NUKEMAR-705824 format. One record per atom (N, C-alpha, C): x, y, z. Coordinates in steps of 0.05 Angstrom, whole numbers, plus 5000, padded with zeros to 4 digits. Atoms other than C-alpha are relative to their C-alpha. Example, Ala and Ser with C-alpha at 12.3 -4.5 7.8 and 13.67 -1.06 7.14 Angstrom:
501849765000 524649105156 501850245000 498449764999 527349795143 498550225014 
This chain:
498549784978 825946922569 497650095014 502749934991 818747122570 499349815024 501450144972 816846542616 501050035024 498649944981 822046692661 499250245020 501049744985 819547402669 498350035015 502550034989 813047252683 499349855027 499850204976 814346722728 500850245031 499349844975 818747222775 498150255008 502549784996 813647772763 498049885017 502150094984 808947322797 501349975026 498450054976 813747112856 500350235011 499549754980 815547852874 497050174999 502049915002 808848042860 500050294986 499849835014 810248652808 499049894967 500550095021 808948692737 502149934980 498050095011 811648392678 501950234990 497849755013 814949072643 502450075026 498049864976 818349242715 502649734999 497750185006 822548542709 501250004981 498550065024 823648542643 502450294996 497149744997 827849272652 501249895025 497550124974 831349012712 501449764994 498450175011 832948392673 502350144976 498649845022 835648842613 502150205020 498149904987 839449222663 502849855022 497450264995 843148642697 501449984977 498050105020 844948382635 501850184983 498749785013 847449042616 502650045011 498250054983 851648942673 500650185023 500649924985 848649382720 499649865026 500350094971 849049252800 497449995005 502849934991 842749162839 500650255018 499749784980 845349712891 499950334977 500449755029 845750182817 497450014999 502849955013 838750002795 499050085019 501749894983 836250122858 499850285014 499849644995 838650812867 500050144984 499949845017 839350982808 497749994974 502050135022 834450672758 496849925019 503150104989 827750662801 498150134984 502349985012 824351032754 499649834971 499650195024 825950552696 498449775012 501850234988 823449972749 498450005005 502550025001 817650222765 500350065036 499949934971 819850352841 501749735013 499250334984 822849592855 502150135021 497750014980 827249622916 502549845000 498450225003 832849302931 500249715009 500550334992 830148662967 499349974982 501650125019 825548602909 503049944978 498350075020 831548652858 502249755006 498050204996 835548202898 499349735001 501750235011 830547662892 499849894974 499649945034 829947822824 501649914991 497850224999 836747612809 500849855010 499250304991 837547072852 498549814982 501850175014 831046792818 501049974971 499950005029 833046972749 503249824993 496750295003 840646562753 498749775006 500050255000 837346042786 497549864977 501450065018 831345992733 501549914973 497950005023 836346072676 501549755000 498050224996 841345522700 497549735005 501750244998 834345042713 499049984967 500050055026 833045212635 502049864985 497950095013 839145092611 500549635002 499950175001 839244462649 498549764990 502450105013 832344252620 500749974978 499450065029 835244282547 501649874999 498050204996 840943892569 499449705004 501850205000 836743332591 498549894988 501150065018 833043332544 500349914973 498650115023 837643272492 501849805007 498550334994 841342712529 498349804998 501550275013 835242312528 499049954977 500549985033 833742472459 501649844991 498850175011 839942232439 500349715007 500350224995 839341582476 497349874989 502550135008 832841452435 497949915017 501650104986 828741432498 497950245009 501849874987 824742042502 497750034987 502550085010 816941982495 498350315007 502349724991 811442582497 499550005028 501049934977 809942462571 502050095013 497349964981 816942452595 500850294995 500349795006 817243082553 498650215014 502449844996 811643412588 500750085034 499050064971 814543162662 502150214999 496949904995 821243462642 498950304998 499949665001 818544142620 498050105031 502049894975 813244222685 502349955027 498650054975 819544022730 500950375015 499349734993 819944702773 502250055016 497949924986 825844592816 502249794985 497450085011 833144332797 499649655011 500650254994 831543702843 498049904987 501850105010 825443522811 500949884966 498750085025 829143522745 501149795000 498350325001 834843102770 498549725005 501450304998 829942582791 498749894978 500950085018 826642572729 502549814974 498050035018 833542502694 501449805009 496950244982 837341972747 499449744981 500350275009 834241312707 501550064972 498849975020 837241582645 503150205003 497749854999 843841932671 501949804988 498650185010 849441692638 502349995025 498550004980 853841362696 502149714992 498650214995 858840872721 499049694998 501250284991 857540072705 499149915018 501150094970 853539872763 499649754994 499850305005 852139202779 497249934990 502450015013 844739232757 500950074970 499850035033 847039452682 501949764995 498550295006 852138892687 497849774994 502350275010 846238392697 498650084978 501050005032 842538632645 501249994974 498150015023 847638642600 500649664997 499650325004 848437882615 497349874992 502850085008 840737782596 498049935019 501650174975 838237692670 497150205002 502849855004 832838242656 497449914998 502550225009 827137772630 499349905026 500650094975 827937412693 499050125020 500649774980 826838052740 497950024998 503049895003 821338222704 497149785006 501150264996 818337552704 499249965034 501050054967 818337452780 499050205010 501149794990 816438132796 496949994993 503250035015 809738042753 499249715011 501950264991 808537352780 501849955023 498350014980 811637252848 498849705000 501050314995 807936472841 502049794983 497850185011 814236292797 502049915021 498250064982 819835912830 502350115001 497549885006 826436342835 501949904989 498050225003 831135772838 500149814975 500250225032 828135362774 499150164981 499649865022 826835932736 503250184988 497349865007 834036222744 501449814986 498150175010 837235592726 500350064968 499049895033 836535782648 501350254995 498549785009 839736372656 503250015017 497550104995 846536072692 502449974982 498350045022 852836182648 501549785008 497850185000 857935662636 502950095014 497449914991 863836122644 499850304998 498849735003 865636852661 499850064975 500349885029 863937372602 503750115000 497549805006 870237742575 501150225017 500149764974 869138302625 500549875031 499150164978 869937792681 497349985017 503150014987 862237852703 499949715004 500550314991 861137172740 496950015009 502950135005 853736882725 499349764997 499650395006 855936152738 498849875021 501550134982 852036032797 496450155003 502649874996 844336072817 500350295014 500649684978 845736562877 501750214986 498849765014 849837042832 497750084979 502649975011 843437062782 497950135009 502749874976 838537192842 501250255007 498849784982 843737672864 499650234976 500149845027 843538012785 496450155003 502149934996 835538022800 500050195014 500549704975 835838462862 501850184993 498849685016 841038922829 498150154979 500449865022 837139022767 496850075020 502049974986 830039132810 500750205020 499549824980 833239512867 500950224986 499049755012 836340012822 497950084984 502649885016 829640062775 498750185023 501649904982 825740242836 501650255014 497749794995 831940752860 499450234985 499549775026 831341152794 496450064994 502849925004 823341162803 499350345014 500249764991 822241922808 497550085013 502749984984 815041892837 500749835034 499450104969 817841412894 501850145014 498149884991 823541802905 498850265009 501549794981 819642482917 498649905025 502150034976 814342112961 502049915023 498050044983 820041833004 501450235014 499049884995 823342423007 499150185017 501749844984 817342903034 499449795021 500650144974 815842313080 502849985024 497449924975 822542373114 500250245009 500049704984 821943083120 497849995020 502250044979 815442983159 500849875017 500150184975 817342383200 503450025010 498150054989 824842383207 501250145021 498249924979 829342513264 503250034989 497049855013 835942923255 501249915027 497450074979 841242593307 502050164995 497449935003 847542813328 501349805025 498750154986 852642413368 503050085006 497250014996 859742533394 501849764981 498850215005 864442183346 501449745017 498550134976 866941533377 503349965000 497150024987 873941583412 500750285001 499449774994 872842293416 500050105033 500249994975 874742553485 497550275008 502349735000 867742993503 501250215024 499549834975 871643323561 502650214982 498549865007 877043643510 498650324997 501849774998 876344383499 498350104970 502149945024 873944433426 498049805004 502750195004 869143803433 498850155024 501749924970 866344093496 498250234990 501449775009 863644673458 497449884983 501750165014 859144163424 497849835015 500850154977 856843863491 497149924987 502649955005 849444043474 498749694986 500550195025 849643543417 500849714993 499450274997 852742943445 497749734999 502150164997 846642633451 497550134990 502649915014 841142953405 498849964983 501850095030 835142843363 498050155002 501949835000 829843253346 498349944965 501950025024 824443213284 501450214980 497749885015 828543473222 498250254989 501849805009 822543903203 499850215020 500149814975 822844263270 503150145002 496449954993 830344373278 500650314993 498149685008 832645113295 501849984978 498949965018 836545403246 503050015013 497549964990 841945543299 501149695005 498950284996 842644773317 500349904980 499150125017 842244573254 502550054984 497649915000 848444953236 501749955020 497850164977 851844743304 500949764990 499450395006 851343983286 501650044975 498350095022 853744103215 502950195000 497249885000 859744563238 501549745021 498850234984 861643983293 499849774979 499650215010 860543473238 502350074974 497649915021 865143893188 502850045016 497050104986 870743833252 500049785005 498750284993 870343143253 499349935031 501250084974 866743173323 497649885014 502950084998 859343043316 499949844973 501550135020 856042493277 497750044992 502349964997 850042653250 498249784979 501450205018 844642203215 497150085008 502049964997 837842233194 498549715007 500950224989 833441683233 497149964990 503150045001 826641373224 499049975024 500550054975 822141383282 499449715006 499350294995 824140643289 502449854992 497550144995 830140203301 501150004962 499350045022 834640333227 501849734988 498250224998 837939693208 502150084983 498049915015 845239763180 499349924972 499650035030 846339723103 500349654990 499250245004 850239003118 498349825019 501350224984 845138713166 498149774986 501550255012 841738033151 497250105000 503049985013 835138083109 498949685009 501550244996 829837613143 498449914984 502450125022 824637233109 497650155022 503549934992 817237463124 499650314987 501249765013 813338073113 501350265001 498349774995 816538793109 499150125021 501049944976 817039003176 501450365005 498449744994 821539723169 497850194980 501949815008 816540333157 501050104964 499749905024 820740553096 499849754977 500250265015 820639863063 497749974991 503249944999 813339893076 499450234971 500949855019 812640523034 500749914978 499550135030 816240242976 499149754992 501650265009 812639562978 497350084985 502749915006 805840002980 500650194974 499949885024 808740402927 500149834971 499550125028 810739922878 497249715002 501850184999 803739482894 500349705009 498950324993 807138872923 499750025034 500250184968 806538482993 500649764996 499550314994 808837883021 497749865004 502950094988 803737393019 500749584994 499150274996 808236763024 500649864971 499150205025 809136592949 502549924995 497750065005 814936322920 502550124999 497849745006 818736962899 499350205018 500749734969 816437372960 502350045009 497649994975 822637233000 502450174980 498049805011 826937522941 499350194998 500549744999 822438042932 501250185018 499349864977 822938232999 502750125000 497050004999 830838182999 500450324979 499849805019 830138662932 499150365010 501149824994 826239192962 501150095030 498249924982 830139213026 502650104999 497849865008 836439312990 499650244979 500149775011 833439822950 499850225015 498949744985 832640273012 502149975017 498149984991 837940053050 503050094986 497949945016 843440092992 499850214984 499949805021 840640532940 498650265014 501749804989 835841022978 500550205021 500749874983 837141163039 501950225019 497549814995 844241513044 499250214984 499949795022 842541902982 498050195007 502649884988 834942143015 501950165026 499949884978 838942333076 502550234991 498049785004 844342733041 498550194982 502049825006 838643073005 498750235020 501549824977 834743273063 501950185017 498349984985 841343463102 500550264980 499649695016 842544063043 497650114998 502049904997 835944253041 499750185038 499949914970 836644313123 501550225000 498249734998 843144683114 498650324986 501349745017 840045193060 498350095013 501349834982 834345363100 501650175026 498949924966 838445423165 502050294991 498549815007 842745893121 498450304997 502349795017 837246303093 498750085028 500749874979 834146363168 502350225014 497749884990 841546563196 500250334984 499849805018 841947103140 497950225000 502549884997 835147353154 500550145032 499749904969 837247433234 502350244998 497349874999 843747763216 498150314984 501049765013 840048273167 498650155020 502349794981 834048473218 502050045015 498149864988 839448563265 502050294991 498849795011 843449033227 498750214986 501849795009 837449373197 499350155032 500649904979 836349513275 501650185006 497949874992 842649753288 500650244978 500049745017 842650253229 498250114996 501749875002 836150443239 500350195028 500049934978 838250643311 500250264996 498949765001 838851303335 502150114989 497849975015 844551583296 502150205011 497649834986 846752103339 499150035030 499849984969 844851963407 496550025003 503149864992 837452193442 499850244978 501049685018 836452773375 499149914985 501749925030 831652883326 501550174980 498250015023 835352853263 498750004971 502050055023 832853023198 502849954971 498050145023 836952633136 498350194974 500549875029 837152923064 502049824983 498550235026 838752443003 499650274984 500349795026 841352932951 499149834972 500250095027 838752862886 498650254979 500149805016 837253342818 497650004987 502850035019 832453082767 497649915024 502450174982 828552622822 499850205023 499749844973 829553142884 501549935027 499350114973 832253092956 497749885008 501650164984 829352582991 500350075035 499449944971 827952803066 498849795022 501550244982 826552343128 501150175026 500049944970 825752563199 499949775017 500250204983 827152113256 500350105024 500949884982 825552243325 502549945020 498350004985 830152173390 500949695003 499550294998 829551383386 500749854975 499749995023 830751343316 498149874984 502750115010 823351193302 500050224970 499849865015 822151483228 496650095002 502149894997 816952023239 498450164970 501349835023 815552383170 502250044977 498249965027 818552393095 498850234984 500749835018 818252893042 501850084977 498149925018 821653092979 499550264992 500649715004 823353722954 501749994980 498849885026 826454072888 501450265002 499649735001 830654602900 501850034977 498550085026 835354322836 499150064973 500250035029 834954302762 497849745001 500749735014 829754292729 498650165019 502949824987 824654562777 500750215012 498649754984 829455082821 498350095016 502049924983 824455052875 501050065029 497750014978 829255312925 498250115022 501949914977 824355802964 497349755014 503050194992 818655232963 501749795018 498650294985 823854682991 501250135034 498849914974 827355203048 497049955012 503149974986 819455323070 499649675009 499950324993 818754523073 501749885022 497750084983 825554433113 499350175024 500549864967 823154953164 497549935009 502650114986 816554693172 500049715012 499850214985 819154043188 501249985022 498749964979 823854263230 498650105027 501149894985 819754613269 498249895017 501950164994 814754213270 500649685023 499050154997 818653643291 502650015030 497849944980 824154013339 503149914988 497249995016 830653863292 501550045010 498649924991 835853833326 503650044982 497650025021 841453563270 498549954976 501250125030 841053463193 501649955000 497550105008 845053023165 500349954974 499849985027 846653063085 501249694994 498950175014 848252463040 502850074976 498249895023 854752462998 499749884977 500950065033 852852422925 499350194982 500449745024 850852782862 498150235017 501349744985 848253512891 500749975025 500149984972 850953412957 500950275005 499449634988 854854132958 497250115001 501949885005 848754402929 498450065024 502050034984 844154092979 501050135029 498149924975 849154293037 498750304998 501549755001 846955053020 498049995003 502650024996 840454913017 499450025032 501049974969 840554663095 502150205017 499449804989 845755253112 498250145004 
């Protein structure tokens, strides 16, 4: 817990003891507004903005630590936990980084790659990738089965065995955390966020016409303004728009034929470069080319698109909330009673009555704190300060907050 407290303190630029006090109060059931209003002294003056960020990060980091423990336990039970993997998991700073590391060990349904491994084809896949000079058909002959196994898995032909090699290698590469993170960052930097009208929809229909600006829309995903992103996602949710993440090149469909020859797709080229492989017209290179293409088109492209769309939506929602908050703040800070100078009194006993004066435009011009009540009982001094502020700024109205000591403060202002 101390690690979480220290990290939050660094993020919101306060002292560890301030965060610890706020965490203790939150654990005790106190709300952010309550702490901001009535426990300011205990937290060292943390305001509501800092406290909300603290509460959000506290929840996130707690969930991250719980998930980290679950991941370590799961991998350890599989007997696959190594010191290097333990260190990588301990250093994972986000949930996404943690899930990328856990992906190869996650318990999942029986995949084609797993079926091929169970059939004993993995040594062939390893051999062909390690030495592309081997002839795939010749090497695969020794792995052809006489008949289907009890589960009905069919590896009775050379093609089925070579497909098993493809499934094993593509699945392995798609679970490489470093590769996935590299591709995700590259797609965020280079990808195009596109949308079009769903095929068969009438563009002139009233509900559809609202999204006319996005019937043929594309923009670099990293530059998409929040309002456009949310509009496209809203149209997609209504099944009016079809949104895609495209590379700055023609993107082949997953079922498109994979041609022989060197890698031509930018994404496939990135994968090949990461693997340290290139097409050199060796006997196994055509098969490995198909494995690389399969890893991208079938295993990685859609999952990475989903990840980046989630990031885009979350970022857009944060911006939208900030815009709303700024607009609301401007509204709340507007001149409260028209073009008049107003003095506001926020009643308090031990912590004093907070005073603020705003001019005719709503701009804050001066603040003060007076202590007319227990324990100081500086009634005359408080009246003197209020009178001085009233004369100095030409106060027209006084507004008193409704809360502790509000009636006593009303007598002071009267």
